[in-house]
MIMIVO-505383 format. One record per residue (C-alpha): x, y, z; residue number from 1; residue in three letters. Coordinates in steps of 0.25 Angstrom, whole numbers. Each point is the difference from the previous one (the first is absolute). Layout:
BEGIN
      X      Y      Z    i   aa
      X      Y      Z  NUM  Ala
...
REM end
This chain:
BEGIN
      X      Y      Z    i   aa
    119   -137     96    1  Met
    -13     -7     -1    2  Gln
    -11      8     -6    3  Ser
    -14      2      6    4  Val
     -5     -7    -13    5  Ala
      8    -12      3    6  Asp
     -6     -1     14    7  Leu
    -14      2     -4    8  His
     -1     -5    -15    9  Ala
    -13     -1     -7   10  Leu
     -4    -12     -7   11  Pro
      6     -1    -14   12  Ala
    -14      1     -7   13  Asp
     -5     12      8   14  Ala
     -1     13     -7   15  Leu
      0     14      4   16  Thr
     -5     11     -9   17  Leu
      6     14     -1   18  Gly
     -9     11     -5   19  Ile
      6     13     -5   20  Asp
     -9     12     -3   21  Leu
      9      8     -9   22  Gly
     -1     13     -6   23  Thr
     -7     -5    -13   24  Ser
     -2    -15      2   25  Ala
     -3    -11     11   26  Val
     10    -11      0   27  Lys
     -2    -13      7   28  Val
     11    -10      2   29  Leu
      0    -14      6   30  Ala
     12     -6      8   31  Leu
      1    -15      4   32  Asp
      3     -5     14   33  Gly
     15      1     -3   34  Leu
     -1     15     -4   35  Gly
      1     -2    -15   36  Gln
     -8      8     -9   37  Ala
    -10     -8     -8   38  Leu
     -8      9     -9   39  Ala
     -6     14      0   40  Ala
    -12      7     -6   41  Gly
     -3     15     -2   42  Ser
    -10      9     -5   43  Ala
      0     15     -3   44  Asp
    -10     11      5   45  Phe
     -2     14     -5   46  Pro
      4     13      6   47  Thr
     -9     12     -1   48  Ile
      7     12     -6   49  Ser
    -10     10     -5   50  Gln
      6     13      5   51  Glu
     15      5      2   52  Pro
      7     -8     11   53  Gly
    -12     -9      3   54  Gln
      4    -15      2   55  Ala
    -12     -7      7   56  Glu
     -4    -15      0   57  Gln
    -13     -7      3   58  Glu
      1    -10     12   59  Pro
    -10     -8     -7   60  Ala
      9     -1    -12   61  Ala
     11     -5      9   62  Trp
     -9    -12      5   63  Leu
     -4     -3    -14   64  Ala
     14      0     -5   65  Ala
      4     -9     12   66  Leu
    -11    -10     -4   67  Glu
      6      0    -15   68  Arg
     14     -2      6   69  Ala
     -5    -12      8   70  Met
     -6     -6    -13   71  Ala
     13      2     -7   72  Ala
      8     -7     11   73  Leu
    -10    -11     -1   74  Asp
      2     -2    -15   75  Arg
     15     -1      3   76  Glu
     -1    -10     12   77  Leu
    -12     -8     -3   78  Ser
      6     -9    -11   79  Pro
     12     -3      9   80  Arg
     -8     -1     13   81  Ser
    -15     -1     -1   82  Pro
     -3      1     15   83  Ala
     10     12      3   84  Trp
    -11      9      5   85  Leu
     -2    -10     12   86  Ala
     15      0      3   87  Gln
      0     15      3   88  Val
      3      2     15   89  Val
      3     15      1   90  Gly
     -1     13     -8   91  Ile
     10     12      1   92  Gly
     -3     14     -5   93  Leu
      8     12     -5   94  Thr
     -4     12     -8   95  Gly
      3     14     -6   96  Gln
      1     12     10   97  Leu
     -3     10      4   98  Pro
    -14     -2     -6   99  Thr
    -12      6      7  100  Leu
    -13     -8      2  101  Val
    -11      6      9  102  Cys
    -11     -9      5  103  Leu
    -13      6      4  104  Gly
    -12     -8      6  105  Asp
     -3     -7    -13  106  Gln
     14     -2     -5  107  Gly
     10      9     -8  108  Pro
     -3     14     -1  109  Leu
      3      1    -15  110  Gly
     13     -4     -7  111  Pro
     13     -2      6  112  Ala
     10     11     -1  113  Ile
     14     -6     -4  114  Thr
     14      4      3  115  Trp
      1      5    -14  116  Lys
    -11     10      1  117  Asp
      7     14      0  118  Ala
    -12      9      3  119  Arg
      4      2     15  120  Ala
     14      3     -3  121  Asp
     -1     16     -1  122  Ala
    -10      0     12  123  Trp
      9     -8      9  124  Ala
     13      8     -4  125  Ala
     -8     12      6  126  Arg
     -3     -7     12  127  Gln
     13     -6      3  128  Ile
     11     10      1  129  Asp
     15     -4      1  130  Ala
      1     -1     15  131  Pro
    -13     -8      1  132  Thr
      5     -9    -11  133  Arg
     13     -2      8  134  Arg
     -8     -3     13  135  Ser
     -9    -10     -7  136  Leu
     11     -7     -6  137  Tyr
      8     -1     13  138  Ala
    -12     -7      6  139  Arg
     -6     -8    -11  140  Thr
     12     -3     -9  141  Gly
     -9      5    -12  142  Met
      2     13     -8  143  Pro
    -15      3      1  144  Ile
     -6      6    -12  145  Asp
    -14      0     -6  146  Gly
      1    -15     -4  147  Arg
     -1     -5     15  148  Tyr
    -14     -5      5  149  Leu
     -1     11     11  150  Gly
      2     12    -10  151  Pro
     -8     -7    -11  152  Met
    -12     -2     10  153  Leu
      0     14      5  154  Leu
      1      6    -14  155  His
    -10     -9     -8  156  His
    -10     -3     11  157  Phe
      0     13      8  158  Ala
    -15      2     -2  159  Gly
     -3    -15      3  160  Arg
      8     -4     12  161  Leu
    -12     -2      8  162  Ala
     -3    -12     -9  163  Gln
     13     -7      1  164  Val
      0    -12      9  165  Arg
     13     -6     -4  166  Thr
     13      4     -7  167  Val
      7    -11     -7  168  Leu
     11     -2    -10  169  Ser
     -2     -9    -12  170  Ala
      6    -12      6  171  Lys
     -8      1     12  172  Asp
    -13      2     -7  173  Tyr
      3    -13     -7  174  Leu
      2     -6     13  175  Cys
    -13      6      5  176  Tyr
     -7     -6    -12  177  Ala
      5    -14      2  178  Leu
     -1     -1     15  179  Thr
     -9     12      5  180  Gly
     12      4      9  181  Met
      5     15      0  182  Arg
     15     -2      3  183  Val
     13      5     -5  184  Thr
     15     -2      2  185  Asp
     11     10      3  186  Pro
      5      1    -14  187  Ser
    -14      4     -5  188  Thr
     -3      9     12  189  Ala
     12      8     -4  190  Ala
     -7      4    -12  191  Gly
    -10      8      8  192  Tyr
      9     11      4  193  Gly
     -3     -2     15  194  Ala
      7    -12      4  195  Tyr
     11      3     10  196  Asp
     12     -9     -2  197  Leu
      5      1     15  198  Val
    -14     -3      6  199  Arg
     -3    -11    -10  200  Gly
    -14      5     -1  201  Asp
     -9     11     -6  202  Phe
      3     13      7  203  Ala
    -12      8      5  204  Pro
      6     14     -3  205  Asp
      4     -4    -14  206  Leu
    -14     -7     -2  207  Cys
     -7     13      4  208  Ala
      9      8    -10  209  Gln
     -7     -7    -11  210  Trp
    -13     -2      7  211  Gln
      1    -15      1  212  Leu
     -9     -5     11  213  Pro
      5    -11      8  214  Ala
    -13     -8     -2  215  Ala
      3      0    -15  216  Ala
     14     -6      1  217  Leu
      2    -15     -2  218  Pro
      6     -8     11  219  Ala
     15     -2     -1  220  Leu
      6    -14     -1  221  Arg
     14     -6     -5  222  Pro
      0     -3    -14  223  Ala
      1    -15      1  224  His
    -11      0     11  225  Ala
    -13     -6     -3  226  Pro
    -11     10     -4  227  Ala
    -11    -10      0  228  Gly
     -6    -11     -7  229  Gly
     -6      0    -14  230  Leu
    -15      5      1  231  Ser
    -11     -6     -8  232  Glu
      0     11    -10  233  Gly
     16      0     -1  234  Gly
     -1    -15     -2  235  Ala
    -10      1    -11  236  Arg
      9     11     -7  237  Leu
     12     -9      0  238  Leu
     -7    -13     -2  239  Gly
      6     -6     13  240  Leu
     -6     -5     13  241  Ala
     -4     10     11  242  Pro
     10      1     12  243  Gly
     13     -1     -7  244  Ile
      9      9      8  245  Pro
      4     13     -6  246  Val
     12      8      4  247  Ser
      0     15      3  248  Val
     11      2    -11  249  Gly
      9     11     -3  250  Ala
      3     11    -10  251  Ala
      4     -5    -14  252  Asp
     14      7      1  253  Ser
      4     -8     12  254  Val
     -7    -13     -4  255  Ala
      7      0    -13  256  Gly
     14      3      6  257  Ala
     -2    -11     10  258  Tyr
     -3    -10    -11  259  Ala
     12      5     -8  260  Leu
     11      1     11  261  Ala
     -6     -4     14  262  Gly
      5      9     11  263  Leu
     15      3     -4  264  Glu
      7     13      2  265  Glu
      8      5    -12  266  Gly
     -9     -6    -10  267  Ile
     -9     10     -8  268  Ile
    -12     -5     -6  269  Cys
     -6      6    -13  270  Ile
    -14     -4     -4  271  Ser
     -4      6    -14  272  Met
    -14      0     -3  273  Gly
     -9     12     -3  274  Ser
      9      7      9  275  Ser
     13     -4      5  276  Thr
      3     -2     15  277  Ile
     14      1      5  278  Ile
      1     -6     15  279  Leu
     10     -6      9  280  Asp
     -1     -6     14  281  Ala
      6      5     13  282  Ile
      0     -4     14  283  Arg
     -3     13      7  284  Ala
     -8     13     -4  285  Ala
     10      9     -7  286  Arg
     -7     12     -6  287  Pro
      6      8    -11  288  Asp
      6     14      4  289  Thr
     -6      6    -13  290  Gln
    -13     -8      0  291  Asp
      3     -7    -13  292  Arg
     -5    -14      3  293  Tyr
    -12     -6      7  294  Leu
      3     -7     13  295  Leu
    -10    -12     -1  296  Thr
     -2    -10     11  297  Pro
      3    -14     -7  298  His
     -7    -13      1  299  Val
      7     -4     12  300  Val
      0      8     13  301  Pro
     13      7      3  302  Gly
      4      1    -15  303  Trp
     -3     12     -9  304  Tyr
      1      3    -15  305  Gly
      6     12     -6  306  Arg
     -8      3    -12  307  Glu
     -1      9    -12  308  Met
    -10     -1    -11  309  Asp
      1      5    -15  310  Leu
    -14      3     -4  311  Leu
     -1     -3    -15  312  Ala
     11    -10     -5  313  Thr
     -9    -12     -5  314  Gly
    -11     10     -3  315  Thr
     10      9     -8  316  Gly
      5    -12     -7  317  His
    -14     -4     -4  318  Arg
     -3     14     -4  319  Trp
     12      2     -9  320  Leu
     -2    -14     -6  321  Ser
    -15      3     -4  322  Glu
      4     14     -4  323  Leu
      9     -5    -11  324  Phe
     -8    -13     -3  325  Gly
     11     -9      6  326  Trp
     -3    -14      3  327  Ser
      3     -6     14  328  Glu
     15      0      2  329  Gly
      3      8    -12  330  Arg
      4     12      8  331  Leu
     11     -8      7  332  Asp
      5     -6    -13  333  Gln
      1     13     -6  334  Leu
      7      6     12  335  Ala
     11    -10     -2  336  Ala
      3      5    -14  337  Gln
      3     14      5  338  Ser
     14      3      6  339  Pro
      2      3     14  340  Ala
     -5     14      3  341  Gly
    -10      0    -11  342  Ala
      8      9     -9  343  Arg
     -1     12     10  344  Gly
    -15     -2      2  345  Leu
     -6      1     14  346  Arg
    -13     -5      5  347  Phe
     -6      6     13  348  Ala
    -10    -12      3  349  Pro
     -9      8      9  350  Tyr
    -13     -4     -8  351  Leu
     -9     -1     12  352  Ala
     -1     15      2  353  Gly
     11      1     11  354  Gly
     10    -10      6  355  Glu
      3     -7     14  356  Gln
     12     -8      0  357  Gly
     11      8      6  358  Ala
     -5     13     -5  359  Leu
    -15      2      6  360  Trp
     -4     11    -10  361  Asp
    -14      0     -5  362  Pro
      4     11    -10  363  Ser
      9     -9     -8  364  Leu
     -4     -3    -14  365  Arg
      5     -9    -11  366  Gly
      9      6    -11  367  Ala
      9     -4    -11  368  Leu
     13      8      0  369  His
     10      2    -12  370  Gly
    -10     -6    -10  371  Leu
      4      3    -15  372  Thr
     -4     -5    -14  373  Leu
     12    -10      1  374  Gln
     -6     -8     12  375  His
     -7    -13     -3  376  Ser
    -11     -8      7  377  His
     11     -9      6  378  Ala
      6     13      6  379  Asp
    -13      4      6  380  Ile
     -2    -14      6  381  Ala
     14     -1      6  382  Arg
     -1     14      5  383  Ala
    -13     -4      7  384  Phe
      6    -12      7  385  Leu
     13      7      3  386  Glu
     -9     11      7  387  Gly
     -7    -10      8  388  Val
     13     -8      4  389  Tyr
      6     14      4  390  Phe
    -11      2      9  391  Glu
      2    -13      6  392  Ile
     14      3      2  393  Arg
     -3     13      7  394  Arg
     -9     -8     10  395  Cys
     11    -11      2  396  Val
     11     11      3  397  Asp
     -9      5     11  398  Val
     -1    -13      7  399  Leu
     15     -2     -2  400  Ala
      3     12      7  401  Glu
     -2     -6     14  402  Thr
      0    -15     -3  403  Ala
      9     -8     -9  404  Pro
     -7     -6    -13  405  Val
      5    -14     -3  406  Arg
     -9     -3    -11  407  Gly
    -14      2     -7  408  Val
    -11    -10     -3  409  Val
    -10      4    -10  410  Ile
    -14     -5     -5  411  Ser
     -9      4    -11  412  Gly
      0      1    -15  413  Gly
     15      3     -1  414  Ile
      4    -14      3  415  Val
     -4     -4    -14  416  Asp
     10     10     -6  417  Phe
     15     -3      2  418  Pro
      4     13     -6  419  Glu
     -9      8      9  420  Ser
      6     -8     12  421  Leu
     14      3     -5  422  Gln
     -4     15     -1  423  Leu
     -5      1     14  424  Leu
     12     -7      6  425  Ala
      9      9     -8  426  Asp
     -7     13      5  427  Ile
     -1     -6     15  428  Leu
     14     -5      0  429  Glu
     -6    -11      8  430  Gln
     -2    -15     -3  431  Pro
    -15     -2     -4  432  Val
     -7    -13      3  433  Arg
    -12     -2     -8  434  Ala
    -12     -8      6  435  Val
    -11     -5     -8  436  Arg
    -14      0      7  437  Ser
    -14      1     -4  438  Ala
     -1     10     11  439  Ser
     10      2     11  440  Ala
    -10      7      9  441  Ala
    -10    -11     -2  442  Ala
     11    -10      4  443  Gln
      3      8     12  444  Gly
    -14      0      4  445  Ala
     -1    -15     -2  446  Ala
     13     -2      9  447  Leu
     -7      9     10  448  Gly
    -12    -10      0  449  Ala
     10    -12      2  450  Arg
      6      7     12  451  Glu
    -14      3      6  452  Met
     -3    -14      0  453  Leu
     14     -4      6  454  Gln
     -2     10     11  455  Gly
     13      7     -5  456  Ala
     -5     14      2  457  Ala
      1     -2     15  458  Ala
     12     -9      0  459  Ser
     10      9     -8  460  Ile
     10      8      8  461  Pro
      4     14     -6  462  Ala
     13     -1     -7  463  Gly
     -2    -13     -7  464  Thr
      1     -2    -15  465  Arg
    -11     -4    -10  466  Gly
      5    -14     -1  467  Ala
      0     -1     15  468  Glu
    -15      4      0  469  Ser
     -5    -10     -9  470  Gly
      1      8    -13  471  Ala
      9     -6    -11  472  Ile
      4     13     -8  473  Pro
     -2     -1    -15  474  Leu
     14      5     -2  475  Gln
      5    -13      6  476  Ala
     -5     -7    -13  477  His
      5     10    -10  478  Ala
     11     -1     -9  479  Gly
     13      7     -1  480  Ala
     -1     15      2  481  Pro
      2     10    -12  482  Thr
     13      7      3  483  Leu
      4     14     -4  484  Pro
      6      0    -14  485  Gly
      9      8     -9  486  Val
    -10     12     -1  487  Asn
     -1      1     15  488  Ser
     12     10      2  489  Pro
     -6      9    -11  490  Gly
    -13      0      7  491  Tyr
      6      8     12  492  Arg
      2     12     -9  493  Ala
    -14     -2     -7  494  Leu
     -7     -1     14  495  Tyr
      7     13      4  496  Ala
     -4      7    -13  497  Asp
    -15     -6      2  498  Tyr
      0      6     14  499  Arg
      4     14     -5  500  Gln
     -9      0    -11  501  Thr
    -13     -6      6  502  Ile
     -1      3     15  503  Ala
REM end
């Protein structure tokens, strides 16, 4: 079948940009007219953590990082294409969520409260009893807790609600900064805790529960629809011409999965960064009977993602490396020197103060089980990786209960370590296809910008695959998958032991 991209091809020298406002950095990626990634740039920004559970970020720091990321992209592209800025024809957006930005009359009313902020957890647990939580999940597809925008707003802004003019997530604040438009898409709206999946809109009674005024909500549009043209201020920030169309964009989870595998049932996408996102694509809304996964609107209407997020995988990897003074990559190298099972050591990787994934338990904490004087640095490193991969397996097993799994596609730092890929394939008992990308989420955003320009958002019928919607999944360019090896049968018993020991 001919794709939408074939019917509405962009000129080969036309560029689209994808901007990913992540948990700790902004990444910008450029695609050429054929949809191939040319270069990327990134820049970090700080997180404010001055009290227990606090995780806030300054929106101004996001914009400053975006400016630096564009400068880094320019350093990559200018030697090859000095006039590349003039070739940019569209911009796509994605970002972390749920992260709360409240706008007042003069802009943000203080720092953004990120999805990693735990200060509303205990309060929300008192507000949402088990029957209420179940009812909310049935309507929203979200296991609502204190890290959704509605509860965040009511908890953190209880005394300042009259000052709030607009409630946005991080990606939508970036859109506002670039275009002046206050819009969101369904995948991001799901992070408010007030988006009704059946209605396809914010529900008035759910908004009232969190004291979310209708006037403060952004307008809803499809992810690949245009939000508006680049404003004068947005153009100055990016160093581009005003008027370049900017797409509404989508949540980083579905944008990254779209870039990795398009829309194809049976393929699970794993994006490993500061956190780890496990997500598949299904054609119809299918809530979980035990509320273990998020049911998220995907980038194309009529599709949904079943999503589980592990909170402290990349950050845990970095923390452990810094704790022992290991250079980048040393943890994976050491882990390969320890035998399967890390000589009886078990690492509970709940280092963010709680866990989501398939567990959704804010009380969980990280721990080492079985540590003795005989254990080495290598054993600790392997136990950590095994703990993370066991949690990924727990999530994959939940998705496999109601939909067969045919394979796994993964991106992130793991792709540089064959031994770690083998360990993951052994634990999952699934073929694992590694995809190298500077940012799968940013690439998904750039693909969204292409489809905005091609009019694909209005042209794609529900039930089509990514390749038929104009996307060229990154997995199509990956090499042979890593297959489960000789250790895989033994990991069945080790996984069962882990689940009995840990949670």
